[in-house]
Legacy VTK file of the C-alpha trace (Angstrom):
# vtk DataFile Version 3.0
C-alpha trace
ASCII
DATASET POLYDATA
POINTS 359 float
36.335 -56.020 -9.086
36.328 -56.119 -12.877
39.460 -57.725 -14.342
40.590 -57.507 -17.957
43.733 -59.138 -19.319
45.629 -57.504 -22.167
47.081 -60.433 -24.122
50.478 -59.571 -25.595
53.172 -62.066 -26.556
55.846 -61.369 -23.949
54.237 -58.800 -21.682
50.567 -59.454 -20.984
49.100 -57.645 -17.979
45.867 -57.150 -16.072
43.653 -54.097 -15.822
41.859 -54.053 -12.462
38.760 -51.839 -12.175
37.125 -51.256 -8.793
36.389 -48.537 -6.257
38.408 -48.110 -3.066
41.253 -50.262 -4.402
44.217 -47.892 -3.959
44.988 -49.359 -0.538
45.507 -52.777 -2.177
48.147 -51.556 -4.631
51.100 -52.957 -2.681
49.479 -56.383 -2.486
48.657 -56.343 -6.200
52.237 -55.419 -7.057
53.601 -58.177 -4.815
51.369 -60.696 -6.579
53.225 -59.983 -9.843
56.613 -59.972 -8.067
57.134 -56.242 -7.981
58.777 -55.635 -4.640
61.870 -53.669 -3.565
62.381 -49.973 -4.227
59.307 -48.191 -5.584
59.296 -44.670 -7.033
55.838 -43.085 -7.103
55.711 -40.348 -9.748
52.799 -37.956 -9.289
51.945 -34.246 -9.175
51.122 -32.019 -6.177
47.378 -32.022 -6.871
47.080 -35.810 -6.934
49.678 -36.299 -4.186
47.612 -34.261 -1.742
44.745 -36.750 -2.097
46.370 -40.110 -2.708
50.162 -40.226 -2.242
49.962 -41.247 1.430
47.524 -44.088 0.708
49.642 -45.423 -2.140
52.926 -45.066 -0.267
51.489 -46.768 2.833
50.159 -49.649 0.751
53.503 -50.152 -0.976
55.413 -49.962 2.324
53.083 -52.479 3.948
53.977 -54.897 1.145
57.698 -54.532 1.945
58.805 -51.793 -0.433
61.010 -48.780 0.167
59.094 -45.866 -1.299
60.179 -42.544 -2.810
57.530 -40.045 -3.930
58.580 -37.817 -6.836
56.352 -34.856 -7.656
56.354 -33.170 -11.060
54.510 -29.942 -11.942
50.848 -30.297 -12.925
49.963 -29.634 -16.572
50.647 -30.627 -20.175
53.122 -27.754 -20.516
55.432 -29.641 -18.120
55.416 -32.910 -20.066
58.829 -32.112 -21.513
62.520 -32.984 -21.463
63.267 -30.629 -18.567
60.760 -32.370 -16.295
61.913 -35.781 -17.506
65.527 -34.979 -16.588
64.427 -33.877 -13.121
62.741 -37.285 -12.718
65.938 -39.064 -13.787
67.835 -37.037 -11.160
65.350 -38.049 -8.465
65.489 -41.726 -9.490
69.272 -41.708 -9.279
69.237 -39.982 -5.887
66.710 -42.540 -4.589
68.922 -45.443 -5.621
66.417 -46.850 -8.081
67.941 -49.851 -9.873
66.836 -52.518 -12.338
65.051 -54.470 -9.603
63.031 -51.393 -8.663
59.779 -50.220 -10.220
57.892 -47.020 -10.946
54.281 -46.245 -10.097
52.585 -43.614 -12.267
49.964 -42.021 -10.008
47.968 -39.379 -11.856
46.432 -38.481 -15.178
47.681 -38.720 -18.728
50.627 -36.352 -18.286
51.976 -38.276 -15.303
51.336 -41.631 -16.959
52.992 -40.653 -20.242
56.056 -39.100 -18.633
56.494 -41.697 -15.879
56.079 -44.461 -18.443
58.723 -42.933 -20.688
61.041 -42.545 -17.703
60.505 -46.239 -16.928
61.140 -47.192 -20.557
64.445 -45.312 -20.715
65.938 -45.292 -17.200
68.615 -48.001 -16.991
67.323 -49.121 -20.412
63.987 -49.997 -18.900
62.536 -50.852 -15.488
59.008 -52.112 -14.675
56.175 -49.687 -14.080
52.570 -49.714 -12.957
49.803 -47.374 -14.084
47.463 -45.987 -11.413
45.347 -43.527 -13.439
43.336 -40.984 -11.460
41.542 -39.149 -14.308
38.775 -40.481 -16.533
40.841 -39.802 -19.646
43.736 -41.853 -18.315
41.461 -44.642 -17.071
39.731 -45.159 -20.423
42.634 -44.453 -22.732
46.170 -43.318 -21.987
46.994 -45.790 -19.187
46.247 -48.762 -21.462
48.341 -49.842 -24.426
51.878 -48.835 -23.566
52.228 -45.496 -25.333
54.665 -43.331 -23.358
56.001 -39.942 -24.380
56.962 -36.358 -23.714
56.061 -33.350 -25.829
58.328 -31.215 -27.994
57.703 -27.504 -28.694
56.945 -28.481 -32.321
54.378 -31.149 -31.452
52.678 -33.362 -28.908
54.134 -36.777 -27.989
56.906 -36.576 -30.587
59.466 -38.208 -28.264
58.408 -41.511 -26.787
58.386 -45.293 -26.767
55.995 -48.225 -26.766
56.472 -49.698 -23.291
53.790 -51.760 -21.602
52.999 -51.503 -17.889
53.065 -54.564 -15.641
49.655 -53.670 -14.197
46.922 -51.054 -14.505
44.945 -50.431 -11.316
41.877 -48.243 -11.798
40.193 -46.964 -8.648
37.053 -45.127 -9.752
36.810 -43.389 -6.371
39.662 -41.137 -7.508
37.265 -39.511 -9.968
35.373 -37.973 -7.042
38.211 -35.476 -6.517
38.619 -34.740 -10.230
37.669 -31.200 -11.321
34.506 -31.160 -13.426
36.414 -29.774 -16.421
38.814 -32.732 -16.378
36.004 -35.243 -15.980
34.120 -33.794 -18.950
37.321 -33.795 -21.001
37.769 -37.511 -20.368
34.336 -38.173 -21.833
35.634 -37.105 -25.259
37.819 -40.226 -25.348
34.802 -42.305 -24.290
32.743 -40.910 -27.190
35.619 -41.699 -29.563
35.346 -45.442 -28.964
31.654 -45.510 -29.770
32.026 -43.445 -32.928
34.811 -45.485 -34.522
34.129 -49.069 -33.493
31.018 -49.747 -31.410
27.561 -48.432 -32.304
25.818 -50.295 -29.425
28.242 -48.649 -26.996
27.511 -45.243 -28.549
23.817 -45.911 -27.986
24.496 -46.822 -24.341
26.303 -43.500 -23.920
23.272 -41.686 -25.335
20.940 -43.593 -22.994
23.096 -43.388 -19.845
24.364 -39.839 -20.321
22.847 -38.540 -17.073
24.101 -41.480 -15.010
27.600 -41.071 -16.432
27.647 -37.383 -15.604
26.437 -38.208 -12.094
29.291 -40.750 -11.740
26.932 -43.628 -11.006
29.498 -46.256 -9.943
27.846 -49.230 -11.627
27.365 -47.473 -14.964
30.738 -45.751 -14.803
32.668 -48.960 -14.189
30.866 -50.642 -17.098
31.750 -47.706 -19.365
35.421 -47.751 -18.311
35.572 -51.537 -18.746
34.093 -51.349 -22.253
36.577 -48.644 -23.290
39.447 -50.737 -21.943
38.103 -53.848 -23.699
37.905 -52.047 -27.029
41.388 -50.592 -26.684
42.854 -53.914 -25.523
41.354 -55.723 -28.514
42.967 -53.222 -30.864
46.339 -53.178 -29.080
46.458 -56.987 -29.029
46.205 -56.978 -32.823
48.542 -54.036 -33.411
50.722 -53.194 -30.416
52.983 -50.660 -32.130
50.519 -48.901 -34.421
51.543 -50.358 -37.759
47.935 -50.526 -38.909
44.675 -50.976 -36.989
45.756 -49.147 -33.827
45.887 -45.929 -35.838
42.077 -45.728 -35.642
42.447 -44.726 -31.980
43.784 -41.420 -33.301
40.268 -40.455 -34.382
39.749 -36.832 -33.373
43.386 -36.514 -32.367
45.065 -35.239 -35.536
43.287 -31.893 -35.666
42.768 -32.000 -31.896
46.519 -32.194 -31.308
47.045 -29.382 -33.828
44.755 -27.115 -31.811
46.240 -28.273 -28.511
49.743 -27.445 -29.760
48.837 -24.337 -31.748
46.866 -22.754 -28.912
49.788 -23.346 -26.530
49.968 -26.228 -24.070
47.695 -25.548 -21.140
45.094 -23.514 -23.069
43.040 -26.608 -23.912
43.158 -29.763 -21.861
43.654 -32.848 -24.008
40.060 -34.076 -23.982
38.745 -30.652 -24.953
41.052 -30.694 -27.971
39.877 -34.215 -28.851
36.229 -33.095 -28.746
37.067 -30.370 -31.268
38.914 -32.930 -33.385
35.990 -35.381 -33.271
33.516 -32.775 -34.511
35.861 -31.692 -37.311
36.574 -35.320 -38.271
32.838 -36.064 -38.392
32.233 -33.132 -40.755
35.166 -34.174 -42.941
33.820 -37.740 -42.982
30.423 -36.427 -44.086
31.978 -34.310 -46.836
33.710 -37.428 -48.164
30.489 -39.451 -48.108
31.504 -41.714 -45.217
28.648 -40.684 -42.926
25.379 -38.774 -43.043
24.376 -35.419 -41.643
22.217 -37.323 -39.147
25.336 -39.168 -37.933
27.152 -35.868 -37.458
24.164 -34.438 -35.593
24.117 -37.435 -33.209
27.851 -37.162 -32.552
27.601 -33.445 -31.848
24.496 -33.975 -29.704
26.364 -36.463 -27.515
29.319 -34.100 -27.151
26.844 -31.368 -26.205
25.109 -33.662 -23.723
28.454 -34.213 -22.010
28.975 -30.421 -21.995
31.942 -30.643 -24.349
32.464 -27.613 -26.558
33.640 -28.389 -30.074
34.023 -24.791 -31.214
37.690 -24.397 -32.230
39.619 -21.543 -30.579
41.265 -18.895 -32.724
44.608 -20.349 -33.811
46.607 -18.956 -36.721
46.659 -21.160 -39.812
50.456 -21.441 -39.913
50.516 -22.775 -36.362
47.975 -25.459 -37.244
49.920 -26.307 -40.391
53.192 -26.560 -38.469
51.590 -28.918 -35.965
50.124 -31.080 -38.728
53.419 -31.195 -40.613
55.246 -32.595 -37.572
52.423 -34.946 -36.545
53.594 -38.500 -35.742
51.171 -39.873 -38.326
52.898 -38.087 -41.209
54.676 -40.468 -43.609
55.998 -39.406 -46.990
54.469 -35.972 -46.464
50.919 -37.293 -46.051
48.800 -37.743 -42.925
46.805 -40.886 -42.209
43.508 -39.345 -41.142
40.837 -41.392 -39.387
37.274 -40.865 -40.602
34.144 -42.357 -39.086
32.059 -44.615 -41.310
28.570 -43.884 -40.083
28.675 -44.428 -36.328
30.546 -47.530 -35.198
32.903 -47.840 -38.160
36.073 -46.246 -39.501
37.958 -45.520 -42.717
41.537 -44.282 -43.061
42.193 -41.551 -45.640
45.480 -39.904 -46.576
45.884 -36.162 -47.044
48.583 -33.554 -47.365
48.488 -31.185 -44.376
47.277 -28.379 -46.656
44.438 -30.585 -47.942
43.350 -31.403 -44.397
43.320 -27.718 -43.452
41.080 -27.017 -46.478
38.748 -29.954 -45.804
38.304 -28.822 -42.223
37.396 -25.320 -43.438
40.328 -23.775 -41.575
41.746 -21.671 -44.408
41.048 -18.343 -42.720
LINES 1 360
359 0 1 2 3 4 5 6 7 8 9 10 11 12 13 14 15 16 17 18 19 20 21 22 23 24 25 26 27 28 29 30 31 32 33 34 35 36 37 38 39 40 41 42 43 44 45 46 47 48 49 50 51 52 53 54 55 56 57 58 59 60 61 62 63 64 65 66 67 68 69 70 71 72 73 74 75 76 77 78 79 80 81 82 83 84 85 86 87 88 89 90 91 92 93 94 95 96 97 98 99 100 101 102 103 104 105 106 107 108 109 110 111 112 113 114 115 116 117 118 119 120 121 122 123 124 125 126 127 128 129 130 131 132 133 134 135 136 137 138 139 140 141 142 143 144 145 146 147 148 149 150 151 152 153 154 155 156 157 158 159 160 161 162 163 164 165 166 167 168 169 170 171 172 173 174 175 176 177 178 179 180 181 182 183 184 185 186 187 188 189 190 191 192 193 194 195 196 197 198 199 200 201 202 203 204 205 206 207 208 209 210 211 212 213 214 215 216 217 218 219 220 221 222 223 224 225 226 227 228 229 230 231 232 233 234 235 236 237 238 239 240 241 242 243 244 245 246 247 248 249 250 251 252 253 254 255 256 257 258 259 260 261 262 263 264 265 266 267 268 269 270 271 272 273 274 275 276 277 278 279 280 281 282 283 284 285 286 287 288 289 290 291 292 293 294 295 296 297 298 299 300 301 302 303 304 305 306 307 308 309 310 311 312 313 314 315 316 317 318 319 320 321 322 323 324 325 326 327 328 329 330 331 332 333 334 335 336 337 338 339 340 341 342 343 344 345 346 347 348 349 350 351 352 353 354 355 356 357 358
């Protein structure tokens, strides 16, 4: 097992990375004094594979367990679904000595985490991410949220989990599209803060696509290490943590503008990475060779970065309501070569023009 501690002042926690570890969840929770009533929030797709294993593990450790299923898909990460979760928590008798387990991908983790942050003014929760995207990114760092029709993740809270348990065996049941999409977040880390890691991704591309357990666990660990280092310095995104939004500003605009469910999150991020790389080149922050390498790696992971047809006003609306807007300007993350970053500020209209999206 690979263990990584996220060091935060009052709420440090461990990330455990292994294969076949779901059956040990109850024991791991008991070790950090989480025992009592447990609410497992998941979706039908994930529940069919893993809910019984997780529930059995939690029960064996002395917990009463309630499984709450929410619909599968980004389009359901909203206030309506959140209220249905609150209803289920109340009906299950969940109290302040209870805890929530988020079993699923980014949608489940974000929504379950926000439910934990707000129910009874906050109860503990554990992240059990079952998608690559969630394992390398969204389960770590304490960002929780639901979407609003005007924009992604506009309603949320910073709320750290008590534990992140990553079982890489869960990736074996992940649809190929979702696995590929998660690789966009992996590429992001290399581009903005770790050239040697980017080079490893280039070298180990085939092994990663084949889900070689040794290589895959090293890749997930490195992503978690990089994110933990950033979160430890800037937990609530007042500065450095903003670099993790690389590829996300325009990616979110396309994800929102195309309609939730048209693009999965990682596909939108891949589009955003390619656009950000070209913008970075136009500003002199990287070379055409850098852009070619970034696009080649996205291609190698079978990630399309061709933007779908989305009307300009929809993109502009999404950019205008982006969380990173302050004083009318957007903090936009550029890559400096490969392995570095620079933050620029643009008006939404300027960003549309720089990205060549005027038509």
